[in-house]
DOTIPA-278189 format. One line per 2 residues: their letters; for each residue x, y, z of N, C-alpha, C, CB. Coordinates in steps of 0.02 Angstrom, whole numbers, plus 50000, padded with zeros to 5 digits. Glycine has a CB too. Example, Ala and Ser with C-alpha at 12.3 -4.5 7.8 and 13.67 -1.06 7.14 Angstrom:
2
AS) 50660,49716,50390,50615,49775,50390,50660,49835,50390,50565,49776,50452 ~ 50642,49888,50354,50684,49947,50357,50645,50002,50394,50704,49970,50286
! end
This chain:
76
MR) 50044,49946,50000,49991,49991,50018,50049,50056,50004,49950,49978,50106 ~ 50026,50109,49959,50058,50170,49943,50033,50229,50011,50030,50194,49856
LS) 50063,50271,50029,50057,50319,50045,49993,50369,50030,50106,50333,50031 ~ 49989,50352,49960,49944,50403,49927,49878,50380,49928,49962,50420,49856
DL) 49873,50292,49941,49827,50266,49952,49790,50296,50025,49847,50201,49947 ~ 49836,50288,50069,49801,50313,50131,49781,50367,50143,49826,50308,50176
QS) 49801,50409,50111,49788,50492,50096,49724,50501,50083,49827,50526,50033 ~ 49691,50460,50044,49615,50470,50019,49573,50448,50072,49595,50429,49950
KD) 49603,50413,50126,49555,50372,50178,49545,50423,50233,49591,50296,50211 ~ 49476,50442,50253,49444,50470,50326,49483,50431,50388,49352,50451,50333
IV) 49498,50457,50443,49528,50427,50490,49453,50434,50539,49607,50464,50515 ~ 49439,50389,50568,49374,50380,50604,49403,50349,50677,49316,50326,50560
NV) 49382,50369,50753,49390,50355,50805,49326,50313,50805,49403,50407,50849 ~ 49342,50229,50840,49302,50196,50860,49256,50219,50933,49338,50140,50861
ID) 49293,50246,50961,49271,50251,51032,49207,50305,51033,49338,50277,51083 ~ 49214,50348,50976,49167,50386,50981,49131,50422,50894,49201,50437,51036
GR) 49163,50374,50854,49126,50400,50793,49158,50456,50756,49059,50423,50812 ~ 49193,50499,50800,49209,50553,50772,49266,50550,50699,49235,50591,50832
NI) 49244,50602,50645,49297,50593,50600,49336,50637,50623,49284,50599,50531 ~ 49420,50606,50622,49467,50650,50653,49505,50679,50594,49513,50615,50705
GN) 49492,50675,50525,49532,50707,50482,49568,50668,50432,49573,50741,50516 ~ 49610,50691,50391,49634,50638,50336,49720,50654,50355,49602,50659,50236
II) 49768,50607,50332,49833,50605,50333,49866,50646,50284,49853,50545,50329 ~ 49909,50678,50317,49950,50733,50293,50025,50708,50267,49956,50787,50355
DV) 50055,50688,50335,50099,50648,50331,50115,50589,50377,50140,50683,50326 ~ 50180,50554,50389,50180,50500,50405,50255,50494,50447,50165,50460,50345
KV) 50273,50469,50497,50344,50464,50540,50352,50386,50506,50338,50471,50647 ~ 50416,50383,50487,50440,50315,50480,50512,50305,50515,50444,50297,50401
DE) 50513,50239,50540,50580,50228,50585,50631,50219,50537,50579,50162,50637 ~ 50668,50247,50535,50730,50259,50480,50778,50206,50477,50774,50324,50496
RN) 50789,50160,50533,50821,50102,50546,50786,50057,50505,50823,50082,50617 ~ 50735,50034,50498,50695,49967,50478,50638,49997,50421,50652,49924,50556
GA) 50610,50078,50424,50566,50076,50375,50501,50068,50390,50580,50036,50337 ~ 50501,50057,50441,50426,50032,50463,50386,50111,50495,50435,49956,50540
II) 50326,50111,50489,50279,50166,50503,50274,50178,50590,50202,50143,50467 ~ 50284,50233,50601,50292,50235,50675,50221,50265,50689,50360,50283,50705
SL) 50201,50324,50663,50127,50340,50663,50118,50383,50607,50100,50374,50729 ~ 50046,50418,50597,50009,50457,50558,49998,50518,50588,49952,50426,50542
IV) 50028,50568,50524,50006,50641,50557,49934,50661,50533,50060,50705,50533 ~ 49880,50693,50540,49819,50694,50544,49797,50761,50532,49799,50668,50600
EP) 49771,50797,50484,49761,50859,50478,49685,50848,50515,49771,50890,50397 ~ 49656,50903,50551,49584,50902,50567,49549,50919,50504,49565,50952,50625
KG) 49486,50894,50507,49442,50921,50466,49423,50988,50457,49398,50896,50476 ~ 49425,51024,50400,49404,51086,50400,49464,51136,50410,49351,51093,50451
KF) 49516,51106,50422,49581,51154,50432,49601,51199,50379,49642,51113,50444 ~ 49590,51187,50327,49622,51247,50282,49558,51285,50269,49663,51221,50204
IS) 49469,51271,50281,49425,51316,50283,49441,51366,50356,49353,51276,50279 ~ 49461,51345,50408,49482,51378,50455,49539,51408,50465,49476,51351,50491
FG) 49581,51407,50413,49637,51446,50399,49691,51421,50471,49612,51537,50394 ~ 49710,51368,50471,49760,51341,50522,49720,51301,50604,49812,51418,50543
KG) 49663,51341,50605,49653,51337,50683,49643,51257,50694,49580,51384,50712 ~ 49649,51236,50755,49668,51159,50771,49741,51140,50764,49630,51110,50723
ED) 49757,51077,50811,49814,51047,50778,49816,50993,50760,49861,51047,50804 ~ 49885,50972,50716,49862,50912,50688,49899,50855,50726,49874,50910,50609
TE) 49859,50790,50737,49857,50724,50785,49902,50679,50747,49777,50687,50798 ~ 49945,50655,50806,49985,50616,50784,49952,50536,50807,50056,50640,50811
IR) 49935,50492,50757,49909,50437,50776,49970,50373,50775,49845,50426,50728 ~ 49980,50346,50852,50032,50274,50833,50002,50232,50793,50053,50224,50895
WQ) 50039,50180,50756,50023,50129,50722,49996,50083,50760,50069,50107,50690 ~ 50007,50072,50824,49965,50038,50859,49902,50069,50874,49994,50022,50911
SI) 49885,50096,50863,49803,50141,50886,49762,50110,50814,49807,50264,50887 ~ 49796,50098,50766,49743,50073,50715,49724,50014,50724,49762,50072,50650
ER) 49654,50005,50705,49602,49946,50714,49598,49908,50648,49525,49972,50734 ~ 49571,49937,50588,49571,49909,50531,49582,49965,50471,49509,49871,50528
IG) 49606,49950,50422,49603,49997,50361,49565,49959,50313,49675,50017,50330 ~ 49510,50010,50295,49454,49990,50255,49484,50013,50198,49381,50017,50272
ED) 49422,50013,50138,49442,50044,50082,49427,50117,50074,49416,50010,50031 ~ 49395,50137,50122,49385,50209,50108,49382,50242,50171,49321,50223,50068
VI) 49401,50203,50231,49401,50218,50295,49476,50196,50343,49337,50183,50319 ~ 49498,50220,50392,49539,50200,50427,49518,50213,50503,49597,50227,50404
LV) 49501,50145,50547,49462,50145,50613,49526,50151,50645,49409,50078,50637 ~ 49535,50207,50691,49581,50196,50750,49549,50196,50815,49633,50247,50753
RL) 49589,50181,50868,49556,50178,50943,49599,50242,50981,49571,50089,50989 ~ 49562,50295,50980,49589,50362,51020,49540,50376,51087,49586,50436,50965
GN) 49587,50383,51144,49540,50394,51210,49549,50325,51244,49451,50413,51194 ~ 49492,50321,51275,49468,50263,51333,49441,50216,51312,49423,50279,51383
! end
C-alpha cells in the first residue's frame, strides 16, 4: 500500500465515531522503514485557516484499514 492510498481515506475514531481528518504525513523508523505514526490534519483546517492542531496517531492505535476509512482507537 502506498502513502497516497492512505491519504485518500478518512480517519475515524471507533470510540466516539468522530471523523478525525485526513493523513498529511507519516513518521517512519529510519532503521527499518516501519511506519511509527500517522500525522492527521483536522477536518476543515484549510477552511478555518490553521485553527486546530495536527494529530499524531501511533500505528498501534489503528484497528482496521478499510477501502474508504481507517478506524483508530483513541481515548478510553
